[in-house]
N, C-alpha and C positions, 0 to 999 in steps of 0.2 A: 336505341343507343344514341347518345349525344354526338354532335359533330366532332367534338374535341375530347381526346383521352389524355389525362394528366397522370403520369406515373411518378410516385414518390417512394421513399424508402420504408416508412412505417405507417401502420394503420392509424395511430394517434395523429400523425401529421396530415394524413389523408382527410380525416374528419374535420380538422381545423381549417384546411384549405378549401374544402368543399363548401364551407359556410360563405366564403368570400366570392366564389365564382357562380355564375348563373346556370340556368338549365342546360345551356349548350356545352357544358363541361362535365365530364365524369372523371372522378379521381379514384385511382386504384393504387394499392401498395404492393411493392414487390418484396417487402420484408428483408431489406438488406441485400447482401450479395446473392446472385442467382447462379453464378458459374465460377468455378475455381479449379485449381490443379487437383488431381486425384489425391486423397489423403494416404493412399497405400503405395503409390508409385511416384517416381521422380517427376514424371510428366513434362520433362523438358528435353527436347531433341538437341543435344549438345552438338552433334555433327551438322545439324541444319541451322546454324547461327542462333542456337539457344531458343528455338521456336517453342513457345509453351503449348501444351495440349490440354485445353480446358474441357471440363465436363459439367453438365447441369447438375446442381446439387439435387440429390434424390428427393429430398423433402419439398423441392420447389417445382418439380415437373408438372404437377396438377395446376399449381398457381400460374405457371408460365403459359400453360395451354389456355387458361381462362383469359389471361391478359392478351394473348395472341388473337383470340376470337374478338375481343373488344377492339383491338388495334385494327383488325381487318374491316370492321364496321365503321371506323372513325375516319374522318377526312384529314385530321391532323393529330399527331402524337406529340405531346409535350413531355420531354424527359426532365423531371424536376427533382432529381436526386441531390444529395448534399453538395455543397460547393467545394469540398476538399478533393484530394486526389482519388480517395476511395470512391467518393460519389461520382466523379467523372468516369472512373473505370466501370462502375455499375451501369451508368448510362450507355457506355460503349458496348458492354456485354448484352444489355437489353436490345440495343439497336441491331446487334449481330444475330441474336437468337430469334427476334421477332421479324427479322429480314425487312427492317424498315427502310423505305426509300428516302433519300436525302430531301427531296422536295416535300415529303410528307412528315418530316421530323424536325422538331425544334428543341434546342437545349436551353433551359432557363435556370438561373441561379438567384438566390436571395439570401441575405444575411439574417433575416427575421421573418417569422410567419405572421405577418399582419396584412390587412386588406391592401393598403397602399403598396407595400413591398411586392405582393403577389401580382397585383395589376400592373405595376411598373415593370416587373420581370416579363410579363406577357407582352408588353409593348416593345421590349428590347431583347428578343431572343438571339441566340448565336448557334453556331454548330458545335459539335463535340470537339474538344481540343485534343488532337492526337499526341501533342507534346506532353500534356498532363497525364494522359493515359499511359504513355510510354514510361514516364517517371514512376507511376504506380506499378507497372509491369516489371520495371527494373528492380524495384524494391522487393516485389513478391518473388521474382526469380532468384535474386541474390540470396534472399532469406531461405528459400527452398533449397538452393544448392548448399548453403552452409549447414542448415538443419539436417538435410538428408544425407550429406556426406560425412559430417562430423559425428552425428549420433551413433551410427554403426561402429565407428572407431571406439567410442566410449563403451559400447556394449561389449566389445571384444577385449578392451584393455583396462576397463574399470569395473563395470557392473551392468547387467542387462537392464533394459527399460529406462535408460537415461536419455537426456536430450541436451542439445546445445543450440544456441541461436546467436545471431550476429549482435543483437542488442541485449538479450537476456543474459548472455554470458559476461558481457561487459558490466552490466548492473550488479551481477553476483561478485565480479572482481572488485568493484568499488567497496562492497560490504566486507568482503574477505580482507582486503588491504587495510581497511579502517580497523577491523577487529585485531589484526596483527599489530598495528600501530599501538592499539590500546594495551595489548598483551606485553609489548616491548617496553611500554612507558614505565619509567621509574620516577615516582614523585619526589620532588625536593621540598624541603620545608622552609618556611619564612614566618616572620612575626609582623602582624599588622597592628598598629596602635591607633585607637580611637579615644576620644575624650568627651566628657560632658562638662561644660562651664556654666556657672551661675552668673547671670547679668543682674546686678542689683541696682540699676539706675531707677530714676523716678517712674519712668513709663513702663518698666518691665515687670515689676513685682516678682523678682527672683525667677525670671524666665530662663529656660535651659537652651543653651547653644551647643549643638552637636558638631564635632570637627574631627577630621582625619589627619594624622601626621603625614607630611609630604615625603616620607621615605619609609622603606621597609627594612627590617633587620633579618640578616641571614641566620642568626643563631640565637639561642635562648640567652646566652651570656650578654650579647649586645642589647637585646630587648630589656633585660633586667637592669643593665648598667644605665640605660636611658631613664628608666623609671626612678632608679636610685638618685640620679643626677637632678631629677625634676622635683625632688623633695624641697619644700620651702620656696620654690621658684615663684616669680611674679609673672602673670600672664596678661599681656596687653594687646588690644586690637591695633595692629601695626599698619594695616592698609585695607581699604574697602574699594573694590573695583566693580563698577557696574557697566554692563554692555547690553546694547539692544541686539536682539537676534530674531530670526523668523524660522518657522517650520512650514514646509510646503507639503501638500497632500500627495499621497501615492497615486500613481496612474490607475485608470480603470483596470479591471481584471483581464488577464489572458489565461489560457488553460492552466499553465503551471502555477501562476500566483493564486488562482482560484482554488486549486487543489491544496496549496500550502496554507492559505488563510482559513479554509474550511476545516482543515485538520487542526490548526491551532485554536480556532475560536469555537468550532462546533463539534470537534473530535470525530469528524467523518473520515473514513478511509478514502484513498484516492479513487478507487473504483466506485464507492458509494456516491462520492461527489459527482462523478461523471454520469452515473445512472440518473441521479436526481436532476442534474443540469439538462440531460437529454429530454426528460419529461417536461421540464419547464420550457425548453425550446419548442418541442412538438406541440405544446399547448398554446404557443404564441406569446409567452410571457417574457422571454429573453432572446437575444440574438444568438447566432451560432456559437456553440460552446467549444469548438476545436479551433483555436486561433492563436497566433503569436503576434498579432498586431495590436498596438496600443491606440490606434486611431479611432476617433469618434466622428461620425458624419456631421456636417454642419447643422442638419436638422436636429440631431441628438443633442448637440451643444446648445442650440437655441432652446430646446425643450427643457434641458437641465437648468438653464439660466432662469427660465420662468418658474420652475419648481423651487429653486433656491430662494429667489426673491419672495415668492409666496410663503414659503415655510419659515424663512429666517430674516428676510429683509434685504434691501438693495446692497448694503455695505458688506454682506457676506458673499456676494457674487463675484466670481472672477473666471470667466470662460477661458479655457485653455485647451490646446491639443498637445499630445505627447508623441515624441519620436521614438520609434522602436529601435532598441539596441541589438536585439537578437539577430544573428546572421541568418540570412535567407528568409526572414519573416515576410509573410504575404501582406504587403501594405494595402492591397486592394480590399482586404478584409477589414472588419471592425473589431474592436475589443468586445468583451462580453458585457452587455448592458441590458437594462430593462427595455422592452419595446415601447412602453408607455411610462415616461418618467414621473407622471403625476400619481401613479399607483404605487403606494409605499408598501402595502401589505396585500397578500393574496390569501384567499380561504381555500387552501388545498391541504394535502397531507402535511402534517406539522413539520417534517424534515424539509420538504420542498419549500414550505413557507419560510423557514429559517434561512435556507440557502438563497432564496429570492431576496429576502430582506438584506442579507449580507451584500449581494450584488448591487441592490438599489443604493445602499449607504455608500459603498465604495465609489460608485459612478457619480452620485450627487456630490460627494466630498471632493472628488477630483476637479469639480467645477466651482469650488468654493475658495474664498480668500485665504491667504497665508495666515497662520497664527502669529501674533506679535508677542514676543517674550522679552522680559528684562532679566538677564542673568547677573547674579551677584556672587563675587568671590571675596571671602574675608580671610585675611592672613593674621594669625595670632602668634605673637612673639613669646618665646620662653627665655626668661632672663638667665637661665643656667645652661642653655643648649641652643646652637644655631638653627636646628631643625624647626620648621614652622608647622603649626596646625592650620588646616584649611577648612573653612566652613563654606559650603556652596548652597545656593538657593536660587529659586527662580519665581518670577511673578508673571502670570499670563495677563498682559495688558489688553489683548483682543484675542478671543478664542478661535475665530475663523472656522476652518474646517473641523477643528477639534470638538466643536459643539456637537458634531454628528458622528465622527468616526476616528478611531485610533488604531493603527495597524499593529498587529501582534508581532512578536519576535521569536525566533528559534532559541534554543538553549544557549548556543554559542554566541548569539547576538545580545542576549539579555545582560543586564548589569545589576550587580548587587546594590549599587548606590543609587538612590533616588533623590532627585533635587526636591527640597522642601522650602516652605515659606520661612524666611528668617525674621526673628523679632527685631524691633527698632534698636539700632546700635550706632556708635560713632567712633571715629578714629581716636586713638589714645585712651579709650575707655579701658579700665581695669576689670579683669574677669577673675572669678574665684573658681579654682579647679574643684569640681565635685568628685570626679573619678576619672582615672586614665586606665585603659585596659589594653594589655598586649596579648593578642590571641595567636596561638600557633595555627598556621594555615598550611595547606599543601597544594602544590601545583596540580592542575587537573589534566587527565589524559584527554585525547580528542573525544568529541561526543559521538556516540553511535548515531546512525541515521534513523530518522523516522521516515515514514513513507513520503511525507511532504519535503523533508530536507534532501532525500534521495532524488526526488524530482528536480529540486533546485540545482543539485550538483550535476545531474544529467544535462539540464538545460545549459548550465555554465560551460560544460565540456562539449556541447553540441551533439550529444548522444540522443538519438531518437527525435521525435517531433510531437506536437500536441496530441496527436491521435494515438501515439504508442506508449506514453508514460504509464497510464493505468493498466493496459493489458500486460505490459512487461512486468510490472510489480506484482500483479496477480499471478502470472505464470511462474515466477521464481519461487513464490510461496507454495503454489500447488505442487511443484516438483520436489518440495522439501529441501531445496538448496538453501533456503532462508526461512527463518521463522520470526513472526512478529510476536514478541514475548515481553516478559518482565523479569527483573532480577531483584531479589530482596536487599542486596547490598551486604556489607560486612561492618562489624563494629571496629572502631579504632579509638585510642585515647589521644587526647590533645591537651596541651598545657595552656593555662590562663594565668596571667600576672596582673594584679590590681594595684594601683597606687591610690590609696584613700586615707585621708587624715594623716598624710606624711608617713604612711606605713605601706610597705610592699608585701602583698599576700599572694601566695602561690596555690593553685588548685589544679587537679587533674579531672578533666571531663571526658565523656564518651559521646561519640557521634556515629551515625550510620553513613558510610560512603559507598559509592559504586552502585546505588540503587537506580534501576532504570525501568520505565513503564512505557509500553507501546513502542518499543524500539526494534530495529531489524538486526537479528543475530544470524551469523552463518551457521549452518549445520555441518556436521562432519563430512557428509557426502558432497556438499557444496564446496567445501575447502579442497577436497581431494580432486574433484572435477576441475575446479579452477586451476589448481597446480599443474594438472596434466595438460590442460589447454594452454597455459602460459608457457610451459616447457616446449610443447610441440607445435603450437599454433599461435605464437606470440603476436604475429602480424595481424591476425584476424580479430583478436580480442584486445588489441591495442586501442587506447582511448583516442588517439589521433586518427587512426584508420577509420574507426566508426564515425567520427565527426566528419572526416573528409568525404566519406561515402555519402553522407547526408547532403553535403555541398554539391556532389556530382549529380544526385537526384534532382536538386534544385536547377542545375544547369540543363539537365534533360528536359525538365518542365518548361524551361525558357527557350528550348529549341537550340541550345548552344552546344549540345553534346549528343552523340549517337549512343543509344542505350545498349545496343548489342556489342559495340566495341568496348564499352565500359565493362560489361559482364565478361567479355572475352579476355580482357587485360587482367581482370581479377582471377579468372579460372585458370589461366596459363601458369600461375604461380601456386594456386591453391591445390589443384589436383595432384601435382607431384608431392606436395607435403602430406597429403592423405596417404598416398601409396607408400612413402618412406616410413611414416609412423606405423602403419599396419605391419610393415615388414620388420622394422628395427626396434620399436618401442617395447619396453618391458611392461608387464601387467602391473597396474597400480592399485594397491589396497590400502595405502596409507599406514601400513603395519609398523608398529613400534614394539620393541622388546623392553619391558619395564624392569625386569629383575627376576629373581628366583624366590618362590614361596618359602618362607622360613620353616614351615611345618613339613612340607613334602619334598622340598628342594626342586620342584618342577618349575619350568619357565612360565612367567606371567607375561602375556603380550596383549596388545589391542590392535584391532583391524576392522575393516569394513566387510560385512557379510551380506548374505542375500536379503536379510530382514533388517539391515541397518548396522550401526557400529556396536561392537561388543568387546568384552575382555575374555581372555582364554587362559585357563590353567592347564598346562601340559601341552604336548605336541601330538600331531596326528599319528606319528610313527610309534608313540608310546603304546605299551601293552594295554594299559588302562585308558578308557575313552576320556578325552579332554573334557573339562568342565567349562561351561560358557555362562556369561551374564551380560545382559544388555546394559548399555550406558544409561545413566539417569538423565533427566531433562537438564539441559544446560552444560552437560559434560561433552568434551570434544576429544576425538582420538589424539589430536595434536597436543592437548594440554593436560589430559588426565594423568594423575600421579600414581606411583606404585602403591602408596597407602590407600588411595581412593579405589584402585583396582582390587586390592585385597578385600576391602570392605564390600564391594559388589559381589565378590565370589563367596561371601558368607551365606548367601541365599541359595536354596531354601534353608531356613533355620527352624529346627525343632526346639521350641522354647518350653516344653513341658507337656503334661497330660491333663485332659479334661474329659470326664465321662468315659474313662479308660481308653481314650484315643489320643494319638499324638496331635499336638497343636502346632501346625506348620505355617510359617510366615514366608510369603514369596511375592514376586512381582510378575504380573501377567500382562496380557495385551491391553487390559483396561486399567492397569495400575496395581498398587499393592493390595494384597488380600490375605485372609486367614483360611487355611484348609483344615477342616475338622471332619474326618471320615467322609471325604468327597463332598461335603457341604461347604459352600464358599461364602465368605463374609468380607465385603470390601472394607478396607481400612480408611477411616476419615483422613482428610488432608493433614491434620495436625499430628498424626501418628507416624513416626518414622519406622519403617519395616526393619531397619537395622538395629533399632534400640528398644522396640516395644517388648515389655515383659509379660509373663503369663497372666497376672492379675488383670492388666488392661485388656489383653486379648479376650479373656473370659467376659469382661464387661461389654466389649464390642459384640460378641456372639449373643449374649443375653439381650442386649438392646435391639438387635435385628430380629430376634425371635419374638420379642414383645411387639415390635412394629407389625410383624406378620400376623400375630394373633389379633391385633386391632384392625388389621386390614381385612381379615376374614369375616364375611357376613354369615355364610353357611357352608357346610361340607357334607357331601354325600359319597357313598361308596357304590360304584357301578361295576360289579364283577371284578373287584380287586383294583380298579382304576378310580382314583379320587376325582370327584367333580367339585370344584371350589367356586363359590361366588364371592368375589373380592371387591374391595373399594379400589377404584383406579384413580389416576390423577384428575380426570375430568368427570368420570361417571363409573358406576359399578360394571363389572364384566364377569364372564364365566371363563374359568381356566380348566382345561381338560387335555390330558396327554401332552403337556408342555405347549399347548396352543391356546390362543385367546379368542373368545367369541363375544361379539357385541350383544348387549341386552336391548331389545327393541324399545323405542321411545314410548313412554306411558306405562311401561311394565315395572311394577315395584319389585326390586331385587329381593327384598325380605320375604315376599309372599311366594317366591318361586319354589316349586317342588322339583324332585329329581326328574320326573317325567317331563315337566315344562322345560327344564334345562336341556334334556336330551333332544326334544323337538327343535329347540333353537340351534343346537349344535348340528343336528342332521341337516336342517334347512340351509345353514350357512355353508356347510361342507359341500352340498350339492351345487350351490351358487358358485363357489370357488372352483369346483371341478369343471362346470360349464364354461366359466371364464378362461380356465387354462386350456381346455379343448379348443375353444374359439381362437385363442392366441396362437396355439400350435398350428391349427389349420391355416391361419393367416400367414404365419411364418413359412410354412411349407409352400404355400402358393407363391409367396414372394421369391423363395429360393428357386422354384421352377421357372418363374418369369425371368429371373436373372440368368439361369442356365440356358434358357431358350435364346435370350438376347446374345449371350456369349457365343453360342453355336452359330447363330445367324451372322454375327460379326466375323467369326472364323471362316465361315463359308464364303462370305463376301470378299474377305482378304485373299482366300485361295483362288477364287474366280478371277479376281483382279490380277493376281500373279500369273495365272495361266494365260490370260489375255495379253499381258505384257510380253510373256515369253513368245507367244505366237507372232506378235508384232516384230 
């Protein structure tokens, strides 16, 4: 064993670091957290100043034993976990579990996994920061108190197996509030006028000039009146205004901006981006990916300068550093950047390579010169009306950073109008109107959140930190509070008015509006839970409270606040709210009565049930059992209409007979299907279960049967049980008694006999039985070990209690 043991968080990082250190260093990985609060108990001694009761993660016991052996044989242990609060806490837990002595332990941190960074860290070790550890503990304990205390309230007052969280519940609230703003939104209409003019000067050869009217009209009548007034008008270039402008590059990436830009440019989810960035960091390609600092080190700035000059020339270089605006940002950290600026591309997994290239471009562009632009505004006078047409254009005189990188924009930031290059023109020049078009437009509702824009909003409000954005967004989707989905949109008519050849023409056109792709939509359960929490725990899921808590964690990390007092102040108000809600709050199901069924006169309602939201025909007290139907994708308890509810209650539908059996259409767990004498046929996406007719249903049945015939290679009968040899997705297989069996490699499916098939089935069933027996034996042994450990612990506690009594 080497003199020095280095402990890092991941095996990939261990491999990379081991390359840089000599034979005197052994590098081992602890695979992330090694100790935590029990998942089944509160594990916080509230009466003892909120002291946490940590336990070793069961899957880490063997690993910790191995690391402990290595630590005992080493002269020095170097704790090299990540540089953030979680990493500091892991080092603290390791030091505690391994019983490391202070003089035998050193804590090292680095922003990048490169030889220079590792060797520099070894030269400048420090001790574990108790303040940073306390900030992590405070977050963990506060989140545990909120989660463990709020979730049981939801189980009793809303529905079992629900959860709440300090950050996740606020994220859900953002999405629910936005959805309600969209639902409340009532669009107003206006008319936008654009025109095309022909420039017939010597240099233009009938070039086209596009221009917008500098005012909008609120009504159809106003727009039509303007076009009528413009008949026979003279159009003249009244004024040409030119201005020099510049565009500056965006700063290098921090966690939130990397997540946003990777979503917009590469279509990666937030969690996917972080997973790929983690791999790049551990392989030594980029600096630490959880950061809110825009700072670049002097070495990085110099390296970027060399790369810019080499790639683009000296005139493109402009070294600069950026100041971080985010409150509580860790300025000691760096922005996310390549560890070696001269490496433009890496030959790894294609997605990792794309993300790396994005980081490289953004970093290098941040150190490039501003783009120089000449903006031109042309005002066009109408002899019959004081309103002016404006044509805008721009010329890039020097592209600067734009040569390499242009930042993308979210929906709400994008503009319909793009500046273009204008043809040669001069003041006083006469223009000929080719066409003027007044288009009916509608004001837009607020945009739904994407994962990226939700991160941006959370960052703006100070909710969460770089390490929490991705897990929070994943959690609220896993809980079915929110769904990442698409909506097809709806059709709507709009009016068009044209002025051409001194004649006004009217047209009605159709467009799709409200279509959304990859957006976050609240689910019914998310809305109900949100409403319950807002009503009874408004302080806890208040945007300001969540942001203020993050500031308090920052103060604890700086040693300016006591973590136990901070938790105590919170809990003294929180616990009474829990008790009051459990005692006084009514059960919430989000129930709505929609009306009475015109056929039966029974009540139609919608509510939340054990398996999700549904509509109900009748009441539980009725003699006849009520009828239930699940809500369709995109339908909400809050917004479903009486008409939509009646449509849902049509299922199951008997639409006719085929082969002397009823053809029944219904929706099941896996979607809509046809039931024919207990044989089931899935309906394709394009077929609506509420509208499908008998002819189409028979078509679906026959199509599936044909596919089954083509799928079948051979069929045998074994004492009344069918053995089928079928074509699978990847290779042929055997089907017997509703179970599937692999055909060994090199065996031709077509040449198999029934005896061959039975041998394969028997052999695989024996293997599976052995595996099951082994697993059961292992599980029993594990249960016995746990039981022994519990008995031992109880005996120890009783002995301790007796000893104390005697004393």
